[in-house]
C-alpha positions in Angstrom: 200.1 102.4 23.4 201.8 105.2 22.3 201.6 106.0 18.5 204.2 107.4 16.5 203.0 110.7 16.3 203.0 110.8 20.2 206.6 109.6 20.6 207.6 112.0 18.3 205.9 114.8 20.3 207.2 113.3 23.4 211.0 113.4 21.8 210.6 117.1 20.5 209.5 118.1 24.1 212.5 116.3 25.7 215.2 117.8 23.1 213.4 121.2 23.7 214.0 120.6 27.6 217.4 119.7 27.4 218.2 122.6 25.0 217.1 125.1 28.1 218.8 123.0 30.8 221.9 123.1 28.4 221.3 127.1 28.0 220.8 127.2 31.9 223.9 125.4 32.7 226.1 126.9 29.9 225.4 130.5 30.1 227.3 133.1 32.1 226.0 133.6 35.7 224.8 136.9 34.7 221.8 135.4 32.6 219.6 132.9 33.7 218.1 132.0 30.8 218.7 132.9 26.8 216.9 131.6 23.9 214.4 131.7 20.9 210.7 132.7 21.2 208.0 134.1 19.0 207.0 137.8 20.0 204.2 139.3 18.7 204.8 143.0 17.3 202.7 145.9 18.8 201.7 147.4 15.8 201.0 144.5 13.0 200.3 142.2 15.1 202.7 139.3 13.6 204.8 137.1 15.1 208.7 137.3 14.6 211.3 135.0 15.8 213.3 136.7 18.7 216.5 135.8 20.5 215.4 136.7 24.2 218.4 137.2 27.1 216.9 137.6 30.6 219.2 139.3 33.0 217.6 138.8 36.3 220.1 141.1 38.1 218.9 144.1 36.2 215.5 143.1 36.0 215.6 143.4 32.1 214.5 140.8 29.2 216.4 142.0 25.9 215.5 140.7 22.7 217.6 140.8 19.1 216.8 139.7 15.9 219.2 136.8 15.8 221.7 135.1 18.2 224.6 136.8 16.3 223.1 140.4 16.6 225.3 142.7 18.8 222.4 145.2 18.6 219.4 145.0 20.9 216.0 145.4 19.4 213.9 145.9 22.4 213.8 145.3 26.2 211.4 144.3 28.8 211.8 145.9 32.1 210.3 143.7 35.3 209.6 144.9 38.7 207.6 143.5 41.9 204.4 144.9 40.1 204.9 142.9 36.7 202.8 140.4 35.7 204.2 137.3 34.0 202.2 134.1 33.4 201.6 131.2 31.3 198.5 131.7 29.4 195.8 129.4 29.5 194.8 131.3 25.8 196.6 130.0 22.9 197.0 133.4 21.5 199.1 132.7 18.8 196.4 130.2 17.0 198.3 127.5 15.9 197.5 124.4 17.5 201.3 123.5 18.1 201.4 126.5 20.5 198.8 125.7 23.1 200.5 125.7 26.5 203.3 127.4 25.0 202.3 131.0 25.4 203.7 133.7 28.0 201.9 136.8 29.1 203.9 139.8 30.1 202.3 143.0 31.8 204.8 145.9 33.0 204.9 148.6 35.1 205.0 150.9 32.1 202.0 149.7 30.9 203.0 147.5 28.1 201.9 143.9 27.4 204.1 141.4 25.9 203.0 138.2 24.0 205.3 135.4 23.8 205.4 132.0 22.5 207.9 129.2 23.5 208.4 125.9 21.2 206.9 123.8 24.2 205.0 123.9 27.2 208.0 123.0 29.3 210.1 125.6 27.6 207.4 128.4 28.3 207.2 127.1 31.9 211.1 127.4 32.4 210.6 131.0 30.7 208.0 132.2 33.6 209.9 130.4 36.3 213.2 132.2 35.4 211.7 135.4 35.6 211.5 135.0 39.7 208.7 136.1 42.1 206.7 137.9 39.2 206.5 134.5 37.3 203.8 132.2 38.4 
């Protein structure tokens, strides 16, 4: 029998998954997926929420500080040698991000560490990158 904490967690996971599904169906055909992810900064190693936009046509993942921002803060460029994996390690550290972390290695020798709200959202991001995703 599920406790209230378990049913709340399941409800949160379902609502997050539903948000991802809505984003997939409502975004333009150019962008497969967009939404909020935590991104670890290179210099201070702190976590910042970023609005991420995946454009599979160009092999780029752009990120902004807020969804409404017009300026792009940065870009992750993918190719066939890129590594995109759902990390077995919770590199964020907080228990709520267990199974939610995504590691990206690019041909430019850059590494990116991202965290989604739920494990299912993290899997959706990995799967949306395409053949490089796993």
